[in-house]
Wavefront OBJ file of the C-alpha trace (Angstrom):
o trace
v 61.461 168.425 -119.579
v 62.746 165.632 -121.768
v 66.513 165.701 -122.084
v 68.936 163.913 -124.389
v 71.861 162.093 -122.774
v 73.475 160.398 -125.740
v 76.405 162.792 -125.499
v 77.397 161.062 -122.264
v 78.080 157.852 -124.191
v 81.422 158.777 -125.703
v 82.619 155.180 -125.676
v 79.675 152.985 -126.668
v 79.723 149.728 -128.599
v 78.186 146.304 -128.932
v 76.393 144.901 -125.901
v 77.186 141.238 -125.530
v 74.008 140.248 -123.682
v 70.574 139.201 -124.878
v 69.303 136.108 -126.668
v 67.376 135.499 -129.860
v 63.856 134.079 -129.679
v 62.345 131.633 -132.125
v 60.597 133.275 -135.045
v 60.348 133.411 -138.810
v 63.715 132.982 -140.487
v 64.017 135.740 -143.088
v 67.606 135.015 -144.057
v 66.648 132.942 -147.097
v 64.268 135.406 -148.721
v 66.906 136.708 -151.098
v 68.459 133.369 -152.093
v 66.921 133.608 -155.561
v 67.660 137.299 -156.052
v 68.043 138.496 -159.612
v 70.749 141.128 -159.730
v 73.642 142.201 -157.527
v 73.590 142.607 -153.774
v 74.401 145.913 -152.094
v 77.844 146.086 -150.511
v 78.006 148.129 -147.297
v 81.261 149.146 -145.642
v 80.787 150.577 -142.166
v 83.836 152.635 -141.240
v 84.110 153.237 -137.520
v 85.653 156.677 -137.143
v 87.390 158.564 -134.388
v 85.987 162.047 -133.919
v 88.583 164.261 -135.543
v 87.448 167.260 -133.496
v 89.087 165.516 -130.536
v 92.475 164.999 -132.187
v 95.500 166.368 -130.307
v 97.104 169.693 -131.143
v 99.309 169.440 -134.205
v 96.980 167.074 -136.083
v 97.639 167.292 -139.813
v 94.749 166.537 -142.193
v 97.189 165.184 -144.789
v 97.897 162.294 -142.398
v 94.479 160.977 -143.486
v 95.599 160.510 -147.104
v 96.485 156.788 -146.822
v 93.022 156.178 -145.355
v 91.345 158.249 -148.071
v 93.203 156.323 -150.769
v 91.793 153.030 -149.502
v 88.259 154.396 -149.269
v 88.461 155.824 -152.786
v 89.715 152.442 -154.034
v 86.579 150.861 -152.548
v 84.613 153.134 -154.951
v 81.415 153.771 -153.006
v 78.378 155.057 -154.896
v 76.679 156.276 -151.707
v 78.326 157.792 -148.617
v 76.485 158.418 -145.346
v 77.703 160.438 -142.371
v 76.921 160.886 -138.693
v 75.129 164.218 -139.012
v 71.514 165.250 -138.610
v 69.768 166.140 -141.854
v 68.229 169.515 -142.531
v 64.822 167.902 -142.177
v 65.815 166.554 -138.763
v 67.161 169.914 -137.628
v 64.016 171.666 -138.808
v 61.976 169.281 -136.655
v 64.185 169.922 -133.626
v 63.770 173.690 -134.027
v 59.999 173.371 -134.188
v 59.518 171.016 -131.221
v 60.882 173.305 -128.533
v 59.225 171.293 -125.755
v 61.344 168.271 -126.702
v 64.650 169.838 -127.773
v 66.402 172.675 -126.015
v 68.111 175.548 -127.772
v 71.434 174.023 -126.673
v 70.506 170.755 -128.406
v 69.791 172.572 -131.649
v 72.955 174.648 -131.438
v 75.084 171.569 -130.768
v 73.796 169.471 -133.662
v 72.543 171.991 -136.229
v 74.248 174.965 -137.869
v 72.316 178.199 -138.223
v 71.124 178.500 -141.847
v 69.926 182.116 -141.639
v 72.870 183.449 -143.687
v 72.139 180.922 -146.439
v 68.475 181.906 -146.363
v 69.463 185.542 -146.947
v 71.718 184.561 -149.854
v 69.284 182.163 -151.547
v 65.909 183.450 -150.400
v 65.001 179.918 -149.295
v 64.147 178.573 -145.884
v 65.240 175.044 -145.023
v 62.209 173.096 -146.345
v 62.193 175.080 -149.579
v 65.947 174.614 -150.008
v 65.641 170.849 -149.490
v 63.045 170.729 -152.254
v 65.227 172.831 -154.545
v 68.216 170.544 -153.944
v 66.164 167.521 -154.990
v 64.897 169.324 -158.080
v 68.393 170.461 -159.053
v 69.963 167.020 -158.647
v 67.280 165.373 -160.787
v 68.326 167.618 -163.689
v 72.049 167.614 -162.878
v 74.228 167.508 -166.001
v 77.090 165.101 -166.574
v 79.523 168.004 -166.790
v 78.291 170.803 -164.505
v 79.715 174.275 -164.821
v 81.447 176.090 -161.971
v 78.398 178.341 -161.680
v 76.123 175.334 -161.271
v 78.336 173.895 -158.552
v 78.444 177.189 -156.653
v 74.658 177.464 -156.873
v 74.139 173.897 -155.646
v 76.606 174.469 -152.791
v 74.527 177.466 -151.693
v 71.364 175.358 -151.833
v 72.960 172.645 -149.715
v 73.978 175.209 -147.088
v 70.419 176.563 -146.991
v 69.148 172.977 -146.695
v 71.332 172.345 -143.649
v 73.556 169.872 -145.500
v 76.991 171.416 -145.023
v 79.022 168.321 -145.926
v 77.340 168.058 -149.324
v 78.033 171.752 -149.909
v 81.714 170.997 -149.266
v 81.520 168.115 -151.794
v 80.538 170.650 -154.459
v 83.096 173.222 -153.281
v 85.980 170.732 -153.439
v 85.135 169.824 -157.034
v 85.562 173.423 -158.130
v 88.966 174.428 -159.499
v 90.806 176.536 -156.917
v 90.304 179.676 -158.990
v 86.531 179.054 -159.034
v 86.139 178.745 -155.265
v 84.714 182.221 -155.087
v 81.423 183.953 -154.371
v 78.761 184.051 -157.058
v 75.650 182.306 -158.381
v 73.764 182.464 -155.078
v 76.873 181.780 -153.038
v 77.661 185.144 -151.465
v 80.958 186.020 -149.779
v 79.629 185.025 -146.345
v 78.779 181.531 -147.583
v 82.044 181.233 -149.508
v 83.921 182.080 -146.312
v 81.888 179.430 -144.485
v 82.929 176.788 -147.007
v 86.585 177.790 -146.756
v 86.391 177.143 -143.019
v 84.434 173.909 -143.319
v 86.766 172.311 -145.862
v 89.623 172.416 -143.315
v 87.587 171.808 -140.154
v 88.701 168.848 -138.019
v 85.603 166.781 -138.657
v 85.302 163.427 -140.415
v 82.294 164.688 -142.412
v 84.538 167.162 -144.241
v 88.046 165.700 -144.057
v 86.992 162.141 -144.941
v 83.463 161.812 -146.338
v 83.359 164.994 -148.434
v 86.877 164.459 -149.779
v 86.225 160.862 -150.780
v 82.951 161.907 -152.448
v 84.655 164.746 -154.329
v 87.499 162.527 -155.536
v 84.956 160.039 -156.880
v 82.826 162.702 -158.565
v 79.789 162.127 -156.337
v 77.411 165.031 -155.882
v 76.564 164.672 -152.208
v 76.769 162.692 -148.998
v 73.766 161.632 -146.892
v 73.286 162.705 -143.252
v 72.057 159.714 -141.241
v 72.168 160.718 -137.575
v 68.999 160.791 -135.465
v 68.396 161.782 -131.856
v 64.633 161.329 -131.647
v 64.974 157.879 -130.119
v 67.422 158.674 -127.336
v 65.563 161.788 -126.226
v 64.326 159.979 -123.114
v 62.501 161.530 -120.145
v 64.807 161.457 -117.114
v 63.315 162.538 -113.792
v 66.605 163.084 -111.974
v 69.280 164.138 -114.439
v 72.038 164.343 -111.845
v 71.346 160.872 -110.432
v 71.192 159.407 -113.929
v 74.516 160.882 -114.947
v 76.146 159.765 -111.691
v 74.892 156.184 -112.059
v 76.150 155.802 -115.626
v 79.507 157.389 -114.800
v 79.969 155.048 -111.840
v 79.279 152.080 -114.111
v 81.894 153.274 -116.587
v 84.428 153.976 -113.854
v 84.087 150.421 -112.588
v 84.954 148.997 -116.004
v 87.565 151.546 -117.071
v 90.428 149.092 -116.622
v 89.181 147.002 -119.536
v 90.164 149.619 -122.104
v 93.206 151.177 -120.424
v 95.748 149.517 -122.723
v 93.594 150.083 -125.799
v 93.214 153.755 -124.950
v 96.966 154.125 -124.560
v 97.519 152.595 -127.996
v 94.950 154.919 -129.559
v 96.509 157.955 -127.915
v 99.979 157.003 -129.125
v 98.800 156.594 -132.713
v 96.868 159.871 -132.565
v 99.872 161.804 -131.278
v 102.162 160.100 -133.777
v 99.915 160.992 -136.698
v 99.552 157.406 -137.981
v 95.887 157.738 -138.847
v 95.638 154.626 -140.988
v 96.967 152.512 -138.119
v 94.557 154.264 -135.756
v 91.585 153.473 -137.996
v 92.743 149.888 -138.295
v 92.847 149.633 -134.512
v 89.457 151.177 -133.767
v 87.750 149.007 -136.415
v 89.140 145.722 -135.059
v 86.434 143.461 -133.572
v 88.561 142.934 -130.454
v 88.779 146.681 -129.878
v 85.058 147.141 -130.356
v 84.306 144.270 -128.003
v 86.415 145.816 -125.249
v 84.664 149.145 -125.704
v 81.346 147.301 -125.536
v 82.140 145.672 -122.236
v 83.403 148.880 -120.644
v 80.385 150.892 -121.782
v 77.088 149.098 -122.312
v 77.715 145.866 -120.481
v 78.912 147.957 -117.541
v 75.861 150.229 -117.721
v 73.502 147.252 -117.677
v 74.998 146.190 -114.345
v 73.855 149.491 -112.824
v 72.008 148.616 -109.563
v 69.895 151.774 -109.347
v 66.189 151.124 -108.649
v 65.348 153.420 -111.574
v 67.264 151.064 -113.925
v 69.220 153.972 -115.382
v 71.561 151.623 -117.203
v 68.675 150.064 -119.094
v 67.367 153.512 -120.033
v 70.796 154.377 -121.386
v 70.911 151.212 -123.491
v 67.361 151.746 -124.734
v 68.240 155.209 -125.995
v 71.413 153.997 -127.668
v 69.784 151.057 -129.407
v 66.846 153.136 -130.640
v 69.203 155.787 -131.960
v 71.176 153.172 -133.873
v 68.021 151.616 -135.320
v 66.886 154.969 -136.638
v 70.326 155.842 -137.962
v 70.535 152.518 -139.776
v 67.086 153.093 -141.277
v 68.385 156.398 -142.662
v 71.391 154.606 -144.139
v 69.077 152.006 -145.692
v 66.916 154.764 -147.165
v 69.996 156.409 -148.697
v 70.571 153.404 -150.959
v 66.984 152.162 -151.171
v 66.699 153.297 -154.788
v 70.176 152.023 -155.706
v 70.068 148.205 -155.875
v 73.565 146.796 -156.092
v 75.226 150.010 -154.907
v 78.488 150.156 -152.992
v 77.863 152.044 -149.755
v 80.269 153.658 -147.307
v 78.723 154.473 -143.920
v 81.056 156.641 -141.844
v 80.035 156.716 -138.200
v 81.588 156.986 -134.753
v 83.412 153.740 -134.046
v 81.133 152.856 -131.145
v 78.190 152.606 -133.544
v 79.891 150.152 -135.895
v 78.832 146.863 -134.223
v 75.181 147.904 -134.291
v 75.420 149.095 -137.873
v 77.078 145.856 -138.981
v 74.493 143.737 -137.177
v 71.370 145.648 -138.176
v 72.387 146.248 -141.789
v 73.570 142.659 -142.055
v 70.024 141.449 -141.329
v 68.572 143.326 -144.296
v 67.739 141.686 -147.584
v 70.301 141.765 -150.424
v 72.847 143.549 -148.233
v 76.360 142.227 -147.653
v 78.642 143.750 -145.003
v 82.151 144.499 -146.247
v 85.023 143.623 -143.914
v 86.573 146.943 -142.866
v 89.830 145.222 -141.857
v 90.273 143.974 -145.422
v 89.690 147.449 -146.877
v 92.147 149.069 -144.443
v 94.884 146.426 -144.550
l 1 2 3 4 5 6 7 8 9 10 11 12 13 14 15 16 17 18 19 20 21 22 23 24 25 26 27 28 29 30 31 32 33 34 35 36 37 38 39 40 41 42 43 44 45 46 47 48 49 50 51 52 53 54 55 56 57 58 59 60 61 62 63 64 65 66 67 68 69 70 71 72 73 74 75 76 77 78 79 80 81 82 83 84 85 86 87 88 89 90 91 92 93 94 95 96 97 98 99 100 101 102 103 104 105 106 107 108 109 110 111 112 113 114 115 116 117 118 119 120 121 122 123 124 125 126 127 128 129 130 131 132 133 134 135 136 137 138 139 140 141 142 143 144 145 146 147 148 149 150 151 152 153 154 155 156 157 158 159 160 161 162 163 164 165 166 167 168 169 170 171 172 173 174 175 176 177 178 179 180 181 182 183 184 185 186 187 188 189 190 191 192 193 194 195 196 197 198 199 200 201 202 203 204 205 206 207 208 209 210 211 212 213 214 215 216 217 218 219 220 221 222 223 224 225 226 227 228 229 230 231 232 233 234 235 236 237 238 239 240 241 242 243 244 245 246 247 248 249 250 251 252 253 254 255 256 257 258 259 260 261 262 263 264 265 266 267 268 269 270 271 272 273 274 275 276 277 278 279 280 281 282 283 284 285 286 287 288 289 290 291 292 293 294 295 296 297 298 299 300 301 302 303 304 305 306 307 308 309 310 311 312 313 314 315 316 317 318 319 320 321 322 323 324 325 326 327 328 329 330 331 332 333 334 335 336 337 338 339 340 341 342 343 344 345 346 347 348 349 350 351 352 353 354 355
C-alpha cells in the first residue's frame, strides 16, 4: 500500500545541491508589463500546536500588527482544501483512514446542519461570495460560516466568526449550536491557521483564506517502511549538530513568549540554510541501495510544487494583489524560489516586514 511519509520531515528546508541547465530564459517576459506586479510575502511559521505549555495567544499580537500593516488582499495557509480532503476520502487505496483523520476534519455535523455534502457546500460558498454585499449582516456571516464548515474550510469559517460582534457569535442561520461550539474552540486553538491567518484576515475585512496544502505528490510507494524511516532518521542524526545552537535559541524564545523574535529567527536565511543542511542535504547523503534519501527529497519537492501552484491559483484572478502565504518555515525557501520564478510576481523580504 502506498504510504505518505512527509510527516517525518519536521525540519525540512532548502537543498543546496543541484545545478541549472541551459534553456529558454523566461525572466524577461514581463519586462514590458502594463499594470502592477503581484507582491508575495512568504511567512515561515512555527507550528503553534507544538508550543510549550503556558503559550499565550496574545504574544502573537506584535506579529499580527506587522502582517496587518502589510495589508494582504489574499492569504493562503498550510491546510488541505475541502476538495483535496474529498479526494482523499474517495481514494481509499491511496490514503488510509489515519491520513484522512490527521489532515481533514469530519464535516458530517455541518452536513446535518446545512443539508449539504462537501462538493455541494463548496459550490454554495462560491455562489454566496459572488453575491456578497459590502456590508453583510450578522445572519449572512453566520450562514457563510456554516457553509465554510460544510465545505471543509474551517479557517475561513473562523474568519467570518471573528468578524461578528461578540453578542452575535451565536447559533442561527444554518449555524446550529454544535457548529457554533466548534467555532468557539477553533478560534482559540493553537494553530497558525486560526491564531494568525484568520485573525489577520478578519482585521482586514477579508472574507476567507485559501487552503494550499497538498499531499498527492509525496504519497510515494515505499516497499519497506521501517527501513525507509530508519535510513532517513540516521541521516538526520548525523547532521543534528548543525542546528543544535539554533534549536536552543528557538526553544528559549518559545518559552519566553517572544513570538515576534521567534518569527524573525525562523525566517532568517541563515536559519533556513542550517535547517536545509541538517535535513535534505543530509538525506541526500543516505547510502542505502534503495536511495531512500532521494525518494524523500522527491516527495518533498513535488509537494512544494503543488502547494505553490495552489498559492498561484489563489491570486491568479487578482493581478497586482498583495499576497501573504503562511506556511511551515521549512517550506519557505521552496516557496520563495518557485514563486519568484513566476511572471509578474515579486517576493517580499520577510525580514523587512518583521523588523
